TORKOL-4160 file (C-alpha; in steps of 0.2 Angstrom, whole numbers, padded with zeros to 4 digits, m for minus):
258
<pt num="1" X="m0001" Y="0000" Z="0000"/>
<pt num="2" X="0009" Y="0017" Z="m0006"/>
<pt num="3" X="0003" Y="0027" Z="0009"/>
<pt num="4" X="0009" Y="0013" Z="0022"/>
<pt num="5" X="0027" Y="0013" Z="0014"/>
<pt num="6" X="0028" Y="0032" Z="0012"/>
<pt num="7" X="0024" Y="0033" Z="0032"/>
<pt num="8" X="0036" Y="0019" Z="0035"/>
<pt num="9" X="0050" Y="0028" Z="0026"/>
<pt num="10" X="0045" Y="0045" Z="0035"/>
<pt num="11" X="0047" Y="0036" Z="0050"/>
<pt num="12" X="0063" Y="0028" Z="0047"/>
<pt num="13" X="0070" Y="0044" Z="0041"/>
<pt num="14" X="0065" Y="0054" Z="0058"/>
<pt num="15" X="0082" Y="0057" Z="0068"/>
<pt num="16" X="0080" Y="0053" Z="0087"/>
<pt num="17" X="0082" Y="0067" Z="0097"/>
<pt num="18" X="0095" Y="0065" Z="0110"/>
<pt num="19" X="0099" Y="0074" Z="0127"/>
<pt num="20" X="0115" Y="0072" Z="0135"/>
<pt num="21" X="0121" Y="0075" Z="0152"/>
<pt num="22" X="0138" Y="0073" Z="0158"/>
<pt num="23" X="0145" Y="0074" Z="0175"/>
<pt num="24" X="0161" Y="0069" Z="0185"/>
<pt num="25" X="0166" Y="0066" Z="0203"/>
<pt num="26" X="0165" Y="0085" Z="0207"/>
<pt num="27" X="0151" Y="0090" Z="0197"/>
<pt num="28" X="0137" Y="0077" Z="0198"/>
<pt num="29" X="0122" Y="0082" Z="0207"/>
<pt num="30" X="0104" Y="0076" Z="0208"/>
<pt num="31" X="0097" Y="0092" Z="0203"/>
<pt num="32" X="0107" Y="0090" Z="0185"/>
<pt num="33" X="0100" Y="0074" Z="0183"/>
<pt num="34" X="0082" Y="0081" Z="0186"/>
<pt num="35" X="0085" Y="0096" Z="0175"/>
<pt num="36" X="0092" Y="0085" Z="0161"/>
<pt num="37" X="0077" Y="0072" Z="0161"/>
<pt num="38" X="0064" Y="0087" Z="0162"/>
<pt num="39" X="0072" Y="0094" Z="0147"/>
<pt num="40" X="0071" Y="0077" Z="0139"/>
<pt num="41" X="0054" Y="0075" Z="0142"/>
<pt num="42" X="0049" Y="0093" Z="0136"/>
<pt num="43" X="0059" Y="0088" Z="0119"/>
<pt num="44" X="0052" Y="0070" Z="0117"/>
<pt num="45" X="0070" Y="0065" Z="0117"/>
<pt num="46" X="0082" Y="0050" Z="0122"/>
<pt num="47" X="0092" Y="0055" Z="0138"/>
<pt num="48" X="0111" Y="0047" Z="0136"/>
<pt num="49" X="0122" Y="0051" Z="0154"/>
<pt num="50" X="0141" Y="0052" Z="0152"/>
<pt num="51" X="0151" Y="0049" Z="0168"/>
<pt num="52" X="0168" Y="0056" Z="0165"/>
<pt num="53" X="0184" Y="0048" Z="0173"/>
<pt num="54" X="0192" Y="0065" Z="0175"/>
<pt num="55" X="0210" Y="0062" Z="0167"/>
<pt num="56" X="0218" Y="0078" Z="0175"/>
<pt num="57" X="0214" Y="0071" Z="0192"/>
<pt num="58" X="0222" Y="0054" Z="0187"/>
<pt num="59" X="0238" Y="0063" Z="0183"/>
<pt num="60" X="0238" Y="0074" Z="0198"/>
<pt num="61" X="0235" Y="0056" Z="0208"/>
<pt num="62" X="0251" Y="0049" Z="0202"/>
<pt num="63" X="0261" Y="0062" Z="0207"/>
<pt num="64" X="0273" Y="0059" Z="0223"/>
<pt num="65" X="0271" Y="0076" Z="0229"/>
<pt num="66" X="0250" Y="0075" Z="0229"/>
<pt num="67" X="0243" Y="0072" Z="0245"/>
<pt num="68" X="0225" Y="0068" Z="0250"/>
<pt num="69" X="0217" Y="0079" Z="0263"/>
<pt num="70" X="0203" Y="0069" Z="0275"/>
<pt num="71" X="0188" Y="0081" Z="0276"/>
<pt num="72" X="0184" Y="0075" Z="0293"/>
<pt num="73" X="0201" Y="0074" Z="0301"/>
<pt num="74" X="0212" Y="0085" Z="0291"/>
<pt num="75" X="0226" Y="0071" Z="0290"/>
<pt num="76" X="0235" Y="0069" Z="0275"/>
<pt num="77" X="0241" Y="0054" Z="0265"/>
<pt num="78" X="0250" Y="0049" Z="0249"/>
<pt num="79" X="0235" Y="0050" Z="0235"/>
<pt num="80" X="0232" Y="0034" Z="0228"/>
<pt num="81" X="0226" Y="0031" Z="0210"/>
<pt num="82" X="0218" Y="0015" Z="0213"/>
<pt num="83" X="0207" Y="0024" Z="0229"/>
<pt num="84" X="0203" Y="0039" Z="0216"/>
<pt num="85" X="0197" Y="0026" Z="0203"/>
<pt num="86" X="0186" Y="0019" Z="0216"/>
<pt num="87" X="0179" Y="0036" Z="0221"/>
<pt num="88" X="0176" Y="0038" Z="0203"/>
<pt num="89" X="0166" Y="0022" Z="0202"/>
<pt num="90" X="0157" Y="0026" Z="0218"/>
<pt num="91" X="0150" Y="0041" Z="0212"/>
<pt num="92" X="0148" Y="0036" Z="0194"/>
<pt num="93" X="0136" Y="0023" Z="0202"/>
<pt num="94" X="0125" Y="0036" Z="0211"/>
<pt num="95" X="0124" Y="0046" Z="0194"/>
<pt num="96" X="0119" Y="0030" Z="0184"/>
<pt num="97" X="0106" Y="0025" Z="0198"/>
<pt num="98" X="0098" Y="0042" Z="0200"/>
<pt num="99" X="0099" Y="0043" Z="0181"/>
<pt num="100" X="0089" Y="0026" Z="0179"/>
<pt num="101" X="0076" Y="0031" Z="0193"/>
<pt num="102" X="0071" Y="0048" Z="0187"/>
<pt num="103" X="0070" Y="0042" Z="0168"/>
<pt num="104" X="0060" Y="0027" Z="0171"/>
<pt num="105" X="0050" Y="0037" Z="0182"/>
<pt num="106" X="0047" Y="0052" Z="0168"/>
<pt num="107" X="0046" Y="0036" Z="0157"/>
<pt num="108" X="0060" Y="0043" Z="0146"/>
<pt num="109" X="0072" Y="0031" Z="0136"/>
<pt num="110" X="0090" Y="0032" Z="0143"/>
<pt num="111" X="0107" Y="0025" Z="0143"/>
<pt num="112" X="0123" Y="0026" Z="0153"/>
<pt num="113" X="0140" Y="0027" Z="0148"/>
<pt num="114" X="0157" Y="0028" Z="0158"/>
<pt num="115" X="0170" Y="0038" Z="0149"/>
<pt num="116" X="0188" Y="0046" Z="0153"/>
<pt num="117" X="0192" Y="0064" Z="0147"/>
<pt num="118" X="0187" Y="0080" Z="0153"/>
<pt num="119" X="0170" Y="0088" Z="0156"/>
<pt num="120" X="0174" Y="0105" Z="0147"/>
<pt num="121" X="0179" Y="0094" Z="0131"/>
<pt num="122" X="0161" Y="0089" Z="0130"/>
<pt num="123" X="0156" Y="0106" Z="0129"/>
<pt num="124" X="0169" Y="0112" Z="0117"/>
<pt num="125" X="0167" Y="0096" Z="0107"/>
<pt num="126" X="0149" Y="0091" Z="0109"/>
<pt num="127" X="0142" Y="0075" Z="0100"/>
<pt num="128" X="0135" Y="0079" Z="0085"/>
<pt num="129" X="0120" Y="0069" Z="0087"/>
<pt num="130" X="0114" Y="0079" Z="0101"/>
<pt num="131" X="0101" Y="0092" Z="0103"/>
<pt num="132" X="0105" Y="0096" Z="0120"/>
<pt num="133" X="0121" Y="0093" Z="0129"/>
<pt num="134" X="0121" Y="0098" Z="0149"/>
<pt num="135" X="0137" Y="0098" Z="0158"/>
<pt num="136" X="0137" Y="0097" Z="0178"/>
<pt num="137" X="0146" Y="0110" Z="0188"/>
<pt num="138" X="0160" Y="0110" Z="0200"/>
<pt num="139" X="0155" Y="0127" Z="0208"/>
<pt num="140" X="0142" Y="0130" Z="0222"/>
<pt num="141" X="0128" Y="0135" Z="0208"/>
<pt num="142" X="0113" Y="0123" Z="0208"/>
<pt num="143" X="0098" Y="0121" Z="0198"/>
<pt num="144" X="0087" Y="0114" Z="0213"/>
<pt num="145" X="0070" Y="0123" Z="0217"/>
<pt num="146" X="0071" Y="0133" Z="0233"/>
<pt num="147" X="0063" Y="0130" Z="0248"/>
<pt num="148" X="0061" Y="0149" Z="0248"/>
<pt num="149" X="0062" Y="0165" Z="0236"/>
<pt num="150" X="0077" Y="0169" Z="0232"/>
<pt num="151" X="0086" Y="0178" Z="0218"/>
<pt num="152" X="0091" Y="0168" Z="0202"/>
<pt num="153" X="0104" Y="0173" Z="0189"/>
<pt num="154" X="0101" Y="0167" Z="0171"/>
<pt num="155" X="0113" Y="0168" Z="0156"/>
<pt num="156" X="0106" Y="0164" Z="0140"/>
<pt num="157" X="0117" Y="0169" Z="0122"/>
<pt num="158" X="0102" Y="0166" Z="0109"/>
<pt num="159" X="0104" Y="0157" Z="0092"/>
<pt num="160" X="0086" Y="0159" Z="0089"/>
<pt num="161" X="0082" Y="0140" Z="0088"/>
<pt num="162" X="0067" Y="0134" Z="0095"/>
<pt num="163" X="0076" Y="0122" Z="0107"/>
<pt num="164" X="0085" Y="0135" Z="0118"/>
<pt num="165" X="0068" Y="0143" Z="0121"/>
<pt num="166" X="0062" Y="0124" Z="0126"/>
<pt num="167" X="0078" Y="0124" Z="0137"/>
<pt num="168" X="0074" Y="0140" Z="0145"/>
<pt num="169" X="0055" Y="0136" Z="0150"/>
<pt num="170" X="0061" Y="0122" Z="0157"/>
<pt num="171" X="0074" Y="0131" Z="0169"/>
<pt num="172" X="0061" Y="0145" Z="0173"/>
<pt num="173" X="0050" Y="0131" Z="0180"/>
<pt num="174" X="0061" Y="0126" Z="0191"/>
<pt num="175" X="0063" Y="0144" Z="0198"/>
<pt num="176" X="0046" Y="0148" Z="0197"/>
<pt num="177" X="0043" Y="0154" Z="0214"/>
<pt num="178" X="0060" Y="0164" Z="0214"/>
<pt num="179" X="0064" Y="0180" Z="0205"/>
<pt num="180" X="0075" Y="0179" Z="0190"/>
<pt num="181" X="0087" Y="0190" Z="0184"/>
<pt num="182" X="0090" Y="0185" Z="0165"/>
<pt num="183" X="0105" Y="0191" Z="0155"/>
<pt num="184" X="0101" Y="0190" Z="0137"/>
<pt num="185" X="0114" Y="0193" Z="0123"/>
<pt num="186" X="0102" Y="0193" Z="0107"/>
<pt num="187" X="0110" Y="0199" Z="0091"/>
<pt num="188" X="0095" Y="0195" Z="0080"/>
<pt num="189" X="0087" Y="0209" Z="0071"/>
<pt num="190" X="0074" Y="0217" Z="0082"/>
<pt num="191" X="0078" Y="0208" Z="0096"/>
<pt num="192" X="0069" Y="0191" Z="0090"/>
<pt num="193" X="0074" Y="0179" Z="0103"/>
<pt num="194" X="0068" Y="0194" Z="0117"/>
<pt num="195" X="0051" Y="0195" Z="0107"/>
<pt num="196" X="0048" Y="0175" Z="0107"/>
<pt num="197" X="0051" Y="0175" Z="0127"/>
<pt num="198" X="0034" Y="0185" Z="0126"/>
<pt num="199" X="0026" Y="0169" Z="0119"/>
<pt num="200" X="0030" Y="0159" Z="0135"/>
<pt num="201" X="0016" Y="0155" Z="0149"/>
<pt num="202" X="0013" Y="0171" Z="0160"/>
<pt num="203" X="0016" Y="0161" Z="0176"/>
<pt num="204" X="0033" Y="0158" Z="0170"/>
<pt num="205" X="0038" Y="0174" Z="0167"/>
<pt num="206" X="0030" Y="0184" Z="0181"/>
<pt num="207" X="0046" Y="0186" Z="0192"/>
<pt num="208" X="0057" Y="0187" Z="0177"/>
<pt num="209" X="0067" Y="0203" Z="0174"/>
<pt num="210" X="0077" Y="0203" Z="0157"/>
<pt num="211" X="0093" Y="0213" Z="0156"/>
<pt num="212" X="0100" Y="0213" Z="0137"/>
<pt num="213" X="0118" Y="0218" Z="0135"/>
<pt num="214" X="0128" Y="0216" Z="0119"/>
<pt num="215" X="0141" Y="0203" Z="0114"/>
<pt num="216" X="0156" Y="0215" Z="0117"/>
<pt num="217" X="0150" Y="0215" Z="0135"/>
<pt num="218" X="0150" Y="0197" Z="0139"/>
<pt num="219" X="0169" Y="0197" Z="0144"/>
<pt num="220" X="0166" Y="0211" Z="0158"/>
<pt num="221" X="0150" Y="0203" Z="0162"/>
<pt num="222" X="0157" Y="0186" Z="0166"/>
<pt num="223" X="0173" Y="0194" Z="0175"/>
<pt num="224" X="0163" Y="0201" Z="0189"/>
<pt num="225" X="0147" Y="0190" Z="0187"/>
<pt num="226" X="0153" Y="0173" Z="0180"/>
<pt num="227" X="0152" Y="0163" Z="0196"/>
<pt num="228" X="0136" Y="0171" Z="0203"/>
<pt num="229" X="0124" Y="0164" Z="0186"/>
<pt num="230" X="0113" Y="0147" Z="0192"/>
<pt num="231" X="0113" Y="0142" Z="0175"/>
<pt num="232" X="0118" Y="0146" Z="0157"/>
<pt num="233" X="0111" Y="0140" Z="0141"/>
<pt num="234" X="0122" Y="0144" Z="0126"/>
<pt num="235" X="0123" Y="0138" Z="0107"/>
<pt num="236" X="0134" Y="0124" Z="0103"/>
<pt num="237" X="0137" Y="0136" Z="0087"/>
<pt num="238" X="0148" Y="0148" Z="0097"/>
<pt num="239" X="0166" Y="0148" Z="0093"/>
<pt num="240" X="0179" Y="0135" Z="0101"/>
<pt num="241" X="0188" Y="0151" Z="0109"/>
<pt num="242" X="0174" Y="0160" Z="0115"/>
<pt num="243" X="0164" Y="0145" Z="0120"/>
<pt num="244" X="0180" Y="0141" Z="0130"/>
<pt num="245" X="0182" Y="0158" Z="0136"/>
<pt num="246" X="0162" Y="0157" Z="0144"/>
<pt num="247" X="0164" Y="0140" Z="0150"/>
<pt num="248" X="0180" Y="0143" Z="0161"/>
<pt num="249" X="0171" Y="0160" Z="0169"/>
<pt num="250" X="0155" Y="0150" Z="0174"/>
<pt num="251" X="0153" Y="0139" Z="0189"/>
<pt num="252" X="0134" Y="0133" Z="0186"/>
<pt num="253" X="0125" Y="0120" Z="0176"/>
<pt num="254" X="0127" Y="0124" Z="0156"/>
<pt num="255" X="0114" Y="0119" Z="0144"/>
<pt num="256" X="0121" Y="0120" Z="0126"/>
<pt num="257" X="0108" Y="0119" Z="0113"/>
<pt num="258" X="0112" Y="0113" Z="0095"/>
């Protein structure tokens, strides 16, 4: 039957959307996993978790000059690569367990992989088949909903894509009880992304203040406020050098959008 054949071909050619969430021993947190699950659900995407065995820490642990300091006793002892790898594996199991639990609760297809590398590399060279790449953070900024109202700071460098607006909607939903200061870099003619913001549900924008800046203002803004952002939504289309500078300045979860 021609109709059925055409439909089958269309279905076969439809690319599966993918959300990647990458974390390492210092950046894993349940709120980041929850953020990834919510973005995957909103975009009808599969979820792929990557736990990154930090190459830099492994190299450092092999040095005879490196010492491990106990958080409870403050005592020092020679570092051990084997001990560090066991620590990696322990946190990786927590990451995989939370990924499984949260994805299954939201009925999202998911997968998990243990890889060696650096978190920042997945930001500078995101996987080409990913629609969203979410990077955990090693700083103190978190994306969990607050128990009491507070001020949140978001950074968005717009690329005019619908998925970027989807990601922003999810983040604003998590911060719906808070005041949100949204720093927006929108280089489109007439501020197209800023206009699209007005299409979002009114409850998401009720406590949002938008501050628009030019691209030339980004370095100064990051120098003074980079560590204070709670989340950043960036484009995978940014130049590698520019993206590297931005990621170095941020200490918050980052959502990269294709």
